[in-house]
C-alpha positions in Angstrom: 21.8 -217.4 -32.4 20.0 -215.5 -29.7 22.0 -213.9 -26.9 20.1 -212.6 -23.9 21.7 -209.6 -22.4 22.3 -209.8 -18.6 19.8 -207.6 -16.7 21.2 -207.9 -13.2 25.0 -208.0 -13.7 27.0 -211.2 -13.6 24.4 -213.0 -11.5 21.9 -212.8 -14.5 24.1 -215.3 -16.4 23.6 -217.9 -13.7 20.4 -219.1 -15.2 19.0 -221.9 -17.2 16.7 -220.5 -19.9 14.3 -222.0 -22.3 13.2 -219.7 -25.0 10.9 -220.4 -28.0 13.2 -221.0 -31.0 13.4 -217.9 -33.1 12.6 -215.3 -30.4 14.4 -212.2 -31.3 14.9 -211.0 -27.6 14.1 -212.0 -24.1 11.0 -210.6 -22.5 11.5 -207.5 -20.3 11.5 -208.4 -16.6 9.5 -205.2 -15.9 6.6 -206.0 -18.2 4.6 -207.5 -15.2 4.0 -210.8 -16.9 6.6 -213.0 -15.3 5.1 -215.5 -12.8 7.4 -216.9 -10.1 7.4 -220.5 -8.9 5.2 -222.1 -11.5 4.1 -225.7 -11.2 4.2 -228.3 -8.4 6.3 -229.0 -6.5 7.3 -225.4 -6.2 10.9 -224.7 -7.1 12.4 -221.4 -5.8 13.9 -219.0 -8.3 11.9 -220.3 -11.3 9.8 -218.1 -13.5 7.6 -218.4 -16.5 6.5 -215.8 -19.0 3.5 -216.1 -21.5 4.5 -216.8 -25.1 5.9 -213.9 -27.0 3.7 -212.5 -29.8 3.6 -215.0 -32.7 5.0 -217.9 -30.6 3.3 -221.0 -29.0 5.6 -221.6 -26.1 6.2 -219.7 -22.9 9.6 -218.5 -21.8 11.1 -220.2 -18.7 14.0 -219.3 -16.5 15.6 -220.8 -13.4 18.3 -219.1 -11.4 20.8 -221.6 -10.2 22.9 -221.3 -7.1 20.6 -218.7 -5.5 20.7 -218.7 -1.7 17.1 -220.0 -1.8 17.9 -223.1 -3.8 21.7 -223.9 -3.9 21.3 -226.5 -1.1 18.1 -228.0 -2.4 17.9 -231.3 -4.3 18.6 -231.0 -8.0 15.6 -229.4 -9.8 13.2 -231.1 -12.1 10.8 -229.2 -14.3 7.8 -230.8 -15.9 6.8 -229.7 -19.4 3.3 -230.3 -20.7 -0.4 -229.2 -20.6 -1.0 -230.3 -17.0 -1.9 -227.8 -14.3 1.0 -229.0 -12.2 3.6 -228.5 -14.9 6.4 -225.9 -14.3 6.4 -225.2 -18.0 2.7 -225.3 -18.9 1.8 -225.2 -22.6 -1.9 -224.5 -23.2 -2.5 -226.7 -26.2 -4.8 -229.7 -26.8 -2.2 -231.6 -28.8 0.1 -231.9 -25.8 -0.3 -234.4 -23.0 -0.3 -233.4 -19.4 3.3 -234.4 -19.0 5.3 -234.5 -22.3 8.8 -234.4 -20.9 10.9 -233.1 -18.1 14.1 -231.0 -17.9 16.2 -232.0 -14.9 19.6 -231.2 -13.5 21.8 -234.1 -12.3 25.2 -233.0 -11.0 26.6 -230.6 -13.5 24.4 -231.6 -16.4 20.9 -230.7 -17.6 18.9 -233.6 -19.1 15.8 -233.9 -21.2 13.6 -237.0 -20.7 10.5 -237.9 -22.8 7.7 -239.0 -20.5 4.7 -239.6 -22.8 4.2 -241.8 -25.8 1.5 -239.3 -26.9 4.1 -236.7 -28.1 7.3 -236.9 -30.2 10.1 -235.3 -28.2 13.3 -234.5 -30.2 16.7 -233.0 -29.5 17.5 -231.4 -32.8 16.4 -233.9 -35.3 16.9 -236.9 -33.0 13.8 -238.4 -31.5 13.8 -239.7 -27.9 12.0 -242.9 -26.9 9.7 -242.8 -23.8 11.9 -242.8 -20.8 15.0 -242.0 -22.8 17.2 -239.1 -21.4 19.6 -237.0 -23.3 22.0 -234.3 -22.2 21.2 -230.7 -23.0 23.9 -228.3 -24.0 24.0 -224.6 -24.5 22.1 -223.6 -27.7 20.6 -227.0 -28.2 17.0 -227.1 -29.4 14.3 -229.5 -28.4 10.9 -230.0 -29.9 7.6 -231.3 -28.6 6.6 -232.5 -32.1 8.4 -233.7 -35.2 10.5 -230.8 -36.3 10.1 -228.3 -37.8 7.4 -227.2 -35.4 6.4 -224.1 -33.5 6.8 -226.2 -30.3 10.6 -225.9 -30.3 12.7 -224.5 -27.5 16.2 -223.2 -27.5 18.2 -224.0 -24.4 20.6 -221.5 -22.7 22.9 -222.9 -20.0 26.4 -222.1 -18.9 28.9 -224.3 -17.1 29.8 -221.3 -14.9 26.3 -221.8 -13.4 27.8 -224.8 -11.5 29.9 -222.5 -9.2 27.8 -223.4 -6.2 28.5 -227.2 -6.8 32.2 -226.5 -6.9 32.0 -224.3 -3.8 30.3 -227.1 -1.9 33.0 -229.7 -2.7 
């Protein structure tokens, strides 16, 4: 499986990443293509990168526990073709809001929002409104797998340090 090398020391591991399945390496932060605070409402410390060559999905990254967001409500990121989506996928086959990735407490969850798209975790389909926990190295798809619309999830329980610190 893919392992992204930390770029900024130990703090670089305090991130939730969504990478197109099969990407050989994370995009370079210095390539000038990362866009900060995509979507609406704006979420501090979130970034999106255009799809790597040969892939359909953009890369997405959220830095947890940063001074700018550690006291904010748990983040929710919309995924779809809509202009307000945090993870915007420019493809006619996808609805404006296909699903969302949200943090609740210490867990990241995936929820299917639209009946117009088949959302799967691995090979398991989600019903509209159904939520499922995301774990490190899980994959989720925005069509019946196998599909180029598949993300691999990178999360680390150590990212919850700021929750533990607050308690």
